[in-house]
N, C-alpha and C positions, 0 to 999 in steps of 0.2 A: 541923299535920298535913296541911293541904291541899297544901303545896308538895311533899310526898313522893308524893302521888297524881298531881300534875300532870306531873311529869317522865316517868314511864312512859307516860302518855297521849300526851305530846308525842313521845316516842321512837316509840311505836306508830304515831301518825299520820304521822310522818316516814317510817317504814318502809313503811307502806301506800302513801303517795304515791310513794316510790321504786319499790315493786313495780309500781304502775300504770304509771309511766314506763318501767320495764324490760320490760313485757310487750307492748309494741306488736309485733304480728305483721304483716309485710308480705304483700301479696297472693300472692307466690310461695310463701309458707309455708302457705297455705290450700289444700293440694293436694286435699282432699276436694271443693272447690268447682269445680275445673277439670279434674282428671285424667279424670273421666268424659266430658268434652267432647272429649278427645283420642283416646279409644280407637278404634282402627281408622282413624284419620285420618293423612293426610300433613301433618306439622307444620312450619311455618316459624317462626323466632323472630327478633324484633328486640330486641337487648339489647347490653350491653357489660359492662365489669368490675364495674359496680354491681349486676348482676342476680344477687344472692346470695340463697339460701334457707337461712338459718342460716349454716353454715360451708361450704356447697356451692354451686357455681354452678348456676343454673337449667338450663343445657344439659347439664351433667354429670349432674344429677339426672334429667332426662328420659331420657337415654341409659341410666342405671342401671336405670330402670324400664321400659326396652325400648320406649319410644315411638318412632315412626318420624319422627325429625327429619331432614328432607330438605335444609334450608338455613338459614343464619344471615344475617340482614340486618345489615350493619355500619354504625353511625353514625360521626360524626367521632371521631377517635382510635383507630378500629379496634375489633374485637370484644373483645379482651383489654385494651384501653385503653393500648396502647403506642405509638401513632402521635402525632406532633406535631400541634398545633393547626393546622387548615387544610391539613395534608399530604394529598396524594392517597392514598386507601386503595383499592387495587385488589382485584379478585376473587382469592380464594386458598382455601386449605383450612386448617381449624383443626388444628394439629398434634396436639392431645390426643385429638380425637374423629374426625378425618378427615371431618368434615362440611364441605361447601362453604360458603364465606363469600361472600355477594353484597354488594358495596359499593353503597350508594345514591348514592355520589358519582361513580360511573362513568357514570350514565345521563344526567346533565345536568339532569334535572328534579327529582331527589330522590324520584322515584317508581319502583317496580320496573318492569322491562320486561314486556310481555305474556307473553313466554316464561317469565319467572320466576313470574308469577302463575299460570300453568297447572300449575306443579309442586307446588303445595300445596293443601290443603283448608281449613286453619285457621291463622291467624297469631296467635302469642303475642307481645304487646308488653310489655316490662319494662325501663324506663329510670328511673333516679333523677333527678328534676327538681329545680330549686331555686326555681320559682315566679315567674319573671320573664318579661315579654313578650319580651325580647330574648335569652333563653336558648332555643336552637333546638330542643330535644327535642320540645316540644309541636307545633311546625310539622312535624317529621318524623312525628309521630303523625297529624296532620291529613291529610298527604299519603298516608299508608298507609291511613287510613280511606277516603279518596277512591278509592284503587286497589281496595280490597276491595269497596267499594260498586259500583264500575264492573264488577268481575269476579265479583260475587255470591259473595264469600268471607266466611267467619266471622272475626271478630277478637275476641280476648280481651285486655283490658288488665289486667295484674297490678299493682294499685295500690301506691303507696308514699307515705309521708308527705311533705308539703311543709315543708322547714325554715323557709320564710318564709310559712307558711300561716296565721299568726295575725293578719294584717292585710291591708287593701286600701288601695292608695295610688297616686297618679299619674294623669295624664290618660288617657282612652281614646284608642286609636290612631285618628287620621284616616286612613281607608283610602287616601287619595292617597299616603300615605307607606308603604304596604305594601311589605315586603321580606323577606328571609330572617331579619331580626332583628325583624320586626314583622308577624305573619301574620294576626292576628285582632283585631277591635274590642274589645279588653280593656285594662284599665289596666296600667301598668308592673308593679305588684305586684298580681297577681290573687287571691292567697290560696287558690287551689284546687289539689287534687291533679290529676294527669293523668287519673285515672279520672273525676273530676267534670267536668273540662274536656271529655272525650270525650262525655259525656252532653249537655253544653251545646252542643257542635258539632252533634250530631244535632238536638237540640231547637230550636235557633235557625236551623237550615237553613243553616249556614255553609259546607258543602261546595259545590263548583261545581254549578250547575244544580239546587240543592236536593236533591242525592242524600243518602240516609240509609244509614249503614253498619250492618250487623248486628253490633252490638258488645255484649259482656258484660263488665262490670267486676267483678273479684274484689277486694273491698274489704280494707283493713287492719283489723285487730282492735285494740281498746283505744286507738284514736287519736281525738283531737278536734282542732279547729282551734286550740285553745290549747296543745296539746302542743308543748313545745320539743324537737324531735327532732334529735339530732345524727347526722349521716351516718357510718356505719361505714367507708365507702370514699369517697375524693374523687371527685366526679362528673366532673371533668375536670382536666387538669394545672394549670391556672391558678386553681383554687379549692381550695387544699390544706387548708383548715380551716374550721370553722364561723364564725369571726370574719370571714374573707374573704367568706363566703356572706352574712352579715348586712350587710356594707358594700357588697356587689356592686350592689344597686339604684342606689346613689348614685354610687359611684366608676366604674362602667362608662361613665358619660357622658363621661369623659375620652377614651374611644375616638374621640369625635367632635370632638376638639380637638387642639392642638399638644402637649399634655402627655403625660407618661408616667404610667401608673398602677401601675408596678412590674413589668410583664411583663419577663422576663429577669432577675428577682431571685428570692429565696426567699420574697418576701412580696407577690405580685401582688394588686392590688385593696385593699391595706391601706396604700398610700402614694400620694402624687402629687407630681410635680416636673417641673422644666424647667431647662436650663442658665441661663436668664435670670431665674429666680425669685429675688426679693430678700428679704433680711432673715431668712434661715434658716441655722442651723448644720447642719441635717440634710441629708445627701446620700446618693445611691445612683447606681450606674452599671449600666444594663441591659446584659446580656451575652447571647450566643447560648447558650441552654440547652435541654435536652429540653422540648418543649411550647411553646417560644418561640424558634424558630431565628433570626428576624429581627424582634425587638421594636422598637417606636418608640424613637427616640433611642439606638439601639444604640451602645455604647461611649462615650457622652457622659455626663459627670458632671452629674447633675441635683440641684438644690437644691429643697427643698420641705417637705412636711408628712408626718410619721409618725403614722398613725392606729392603730397596733397596740395602744396602751394605752387607746384609747377603750373604756369599759365596754360590754358587750353591751346592758345595760339602757338606756343613753343612745342607742344606735343604734336600738333598738326604739322608743323614745319619739319620736325624730326622723323615723323612717320614710324615705320617699323624700325625701332631703335635698339641696337645691340649694346649700347654703351652701359646700360645697367648691369647686364649679364657680365660684360667684360670687367667692370669695376668689382663686382662680387667675386668673380673668379680670381682676379689678381689679389684681392684683399685676403681671401681665405688661404690661398697658396697651398692647395692640396692636390693639384694636378687633375688627372683623370677622375679621381674620386669625387670631384665636384659635380660631375654629370651622372645621370642615370640613362638607361637605354631609351627611356621615354622622350629624351631630348630630341632625338632624330624624328620621332613621330610628330612632334610639334613643329620643328623647323622644316621638316620634309625632305632634307638633303643631307649629304655627308660632310660637306666642306666647312660648315660653320663651326662645328666643334673643333675640327682640326686647325682652322685658322685662328680661333681664340687661343688654343693651346700654343700655337706658333707665335703668338704675340702680336697678331695683326690688329689694326684699329677698326672701329666700327665703320669708318668711311672707306677703308680699303676693302673690307668684306662686302659692303653694299654695292660696290662696282660690279661684283660678280653676278648679281641678279638684275642689274639694270636692263639687260637684254631680255630677260624673262618678262619684266614688266611691259616693255614695248610689244613683245610678241603677243602677250595676253590681251593687251588693249586692242590690238588689231583683230584678234580672234573673237573677242566678245562683242565687237561693234554691231554686227547684224542683229544681236539679241537685245540691245538696249531699248527700253521703253521710254526713257526720260532723257532730256537734254543733258549733255556733259557739262 
């Protein structure tokens, strides 16, 4: 008799779990928490194609509710997400709403000009992040927080889940390697949402001269740090699926080497290769494609490793994994020439390159940053908005 009772309970628990997973609501959908803050204000918005509230874009929703949206700040790839990676995005007008688009890439500093700052009262920030120190959206947020603090403007962060938010891994950035791909003293995988990180930036006084931004975070609903959240829209052209986003912490390091990680193919960040890679039947050839007009090793046949069949569970278990880099380094056997100076900007510290050259294993090197992970977990705890 018991087996007949068990099956409905199992099905019911599966259904409840699926319902809980399905009911994550992003900050943009929590309109009752931020619409009152916009009433009677001149509103600027920082967002891109990921800024959806259900089936409607945030900007379109604000216009429909007759808020006074005076300008849209544009990140890399442009407001509607149609520009190539690294392509200059100039000031323009959104064809759908006729709202001016202000590119942050025209100012040279990534911060709005004083003229732009005078044109609004409150800034809405809504970008889908992927939780990596070298993914640049959090740095854009930090620069905008600094500008708002400097000009005494209100900023509202509409929070979104972090698809890599269920773990912390990698060394904390040595600030001598600070760059556009390493802006704050945080690990490679910080495990925080942008809303949580905004609170930490204020709390740790990470803005220049200790400035503090008047920031309100509109949290997600029904989200925890163990939620496996799959993005409904690709955050950028070269992260086309959740598998590439899970591999990204580890395979992005190839950007600081002679290798290709598949830019210019339909599977970026899911492979790695080089014309001189030995002992592999797998090959790919990077081409000029939308989102990667001039990828590394353009039009050169690369041999290497296909990671597309690696199970998500194994990627989660291995975390920030140096084994791919170590394999490629040993295979090519070209010593220091394997690396570029960009490698330290990505890993954030000096010892990883040295240890790889010295022949240390991924497990041996990992032990060096285990203390960083524990330190950061304690440091970030006061700023977490969601259960761990």
